[in-house]
N, C-alpha and C positions, 0 to 999 in steps of 0.2 A: 461435387464436390464433396467429399471427406470432413469429418467436423472440424480436426486440424491444422486441413485445409484450407477452412473457416476463417479458424483463429487469427491464422499466419494474416491471413484479409484483411481480418481487423485489425488486428495489430500494425499491422500496413495504411490504415487506414487512419489510425491514430498518430501514428507519425507526423504521415504529410496535414493533417489539418492540423497542431501540433500540440491534441489534450495529452501525450504522455510527457512526464516531462511536470517537477514543477516551474508553476505561478503562472502555465501558458495558456490564458484566458482569460475570457472578456467578463471581466467583475463584473459587468454592467447583465448582464444577464442570466449571472448565476443567480439561483432561490436561495432562496434565506434556510439557511441547513443552520442545527446544532443536530448535537448530537442524540438518538435513538432512546427508547427507555426499549430494556435488550433483557430478558430475561434468562435466570441459567436455561429453563426449559430453553426460549427462543438459540441460542448460545450453543442448545444437542444440536439442536437441530439443522442450523448452518454449517456447522465440525460435520457434521453426518452430512448435509448433503455434500459440502465439499468433498468429500473424502466416497462418496460413491463415484462421484464423478472422475472425477481425479483418478478411479481406478478402473472405469468404464470407459476412458480414451483412452488410460497407456497399455489394458489392454485388447484394449475390441479397435479403439482407435472411431466409438458411437462413444456421444451422452447420451444419457440417461432422461425419464423421463419423469415433469413433479406434476405429482397427482395435485391439484388447485387442490384439491379440499384440507391438507390433509396441510399448506401451510399456514403458518404463524402468520395474525396479521403483523405483527410489528415488524418482523419480517420485509412488508410491501411498502415497503415505504423504500422516496428514492434513496441511496446511498450508496458513497463511495466506499470502494472499502479496497486495501490490502491486507494481499493476501503473502505470507510465508511460507515456506518445504523450510525443513530441517533435515538435516541428514544426522543419528550420532553426535547430535548437536549443535554441529558446523549447518552452518549457512546452504542451502540446496537452491534458492532460485528465493526468486519475488519480484511480483510485478506490481502495480498501478497503473490502474487502461487508463482511469479517466479521476482529478482531481473532482471534478463539475460532476455531476447528480444525476444517471444520465438511464439509471432504468434501476425496477423493483431492486433491495436487497438480495431478496435470496439468488437473482440473478447475476449479478458482479459479483458477489462471492463464485458463486458453476464458471460465474468467464473467468475473473480474475485466477482461480487456482489451475488452471487450466493453460492457461499463460506461464506462469512460475513454472508448471514442470515443463514446460517447450521450448521458448521464449524471450527467455532471459540470457541475452547476450555473455553474461558471464561465462557457465553451465552448458553440457551440455541436454538432451531431456533430459529426464528423468526413464527409467525406464524399470518392465514388471518386476527383475527382479528384488531393485530398492525401496519398493513400494513396503515393507513391512517396516523399515529402521524410517518412513517418512513420519516425522511432523509438521499435522497442518497448527499455522494461527492466522490468526484474523481480527484486527484490524479497523474497523466501523473508525472513520475521519465525519470532522464538522468540518465548515468550510473552513478554510484558510483564511485572515484577515492579515491584509499590513503592520509589520507593531515601525510605530513611529520612535525614532533617536535621533538622537542630535551629534551621536559619536562612537567609537567603539567602548572605550568607557561604559558611557551609554546604554549602549546593547546590551552590553556583558550582567550591568545590569537591571538589564528589565526584563532576559531571558530565566524563561521555570526553570531547573534542569530537570526531568524526569520525570514534569509536568508537559511540556510541549516539544509540540514537531514545530521540527524550524525548517520553512524553505528559500535555502539564497541563492537569489539576482544575478552577478557578475554579467560585463563585460565578456564572462569567456565562457559562457550558460548560466546553468541551474542546477540544483539537487538538494534532495529531501533528505533526515535525517524521522523517525517517528518517533514518539517518546520511550519506545522499550533502548533506543543506542544509545542516553544518557548513561544507563547501565554499563558499558563499555568507555565514555569519554566524560566521568561525569563531572567534570574541570568544562566552562564553560568557553579557556581560550583553547582547548582540546580540541574541544565539540566542533565551532565553526572550523581553527583549521582544517577536519579534514571537514566537516562537508567542501572549503575549496581544493587538497587532492580531490577529492568523490568526483569532481565539475572537477579537475586539469587542469586544473590554477594555482595558484602560490599558494602552502599556506597561510599566508595573511594577506587572502585580497581579502578578507572581510576588512580591514581598515583602510580600503582604498581610499583615495579623496578622486570623481567623488562616489561618496558613498555606496554601498551591496544596494538593491532593497530584501527587504526581507520579512518576512509573512511570519504568522504561523495558529498554529491548529491543535487540536486535542483528539485521543480515541476514545474507544470506548476496547479492548485488546486483552485477546481469552486464546487459548488454547485447547489440544487435546489434552493435554497432561496437568492443565488448570479443572479442565469438569473429571475430573477421571478415566481417561483413555478408549470409551465406553466401545473399540473397536470387537 
């Protein structure tokens, strides 16, 4: 079985057990998680690892082998890592396989960079010719936490634009935006309305009765351009 076939099998398993998508987990089984300490050296290691993995899988169909002795200690802890690919400043693919940390951070980055390139249903798989134009972004997540609110106005007051990643669960489905998306929707009303539309619901679904379930999380976010793009 090829590496890409293995990755496709993994994403189908995640869809089956309900780990992909916002908020689909058993909270009692989640580890207590918070944002890790990551130095610039750690971040560069993860970005370089993601780049090498991406280029190897797209050009040869095989993943890379990592020398365990070269892996910084900070990136060996379990973590959930959202990987985003941008091409010429436009989204080219993004995936988080699970909000639940289930493997070391560096392995999750390696997994999700491949899934972002090959399994985002909105885009065709990345082609070798596109690789020089693609920038990799990594967001390391902490554990999502329920947000209590008394109504729509209270929800608006309790959100922190630019800081909170938001998971919105309604009768229609669930959707999530990373904190970086506040740059596109700085107004909380627009942010929540877009989250509703993302899951195929009415833009005002966040005002519904009964109210939706909302969870927030935070990230450490970094990209190749942030750290000088040492390719």
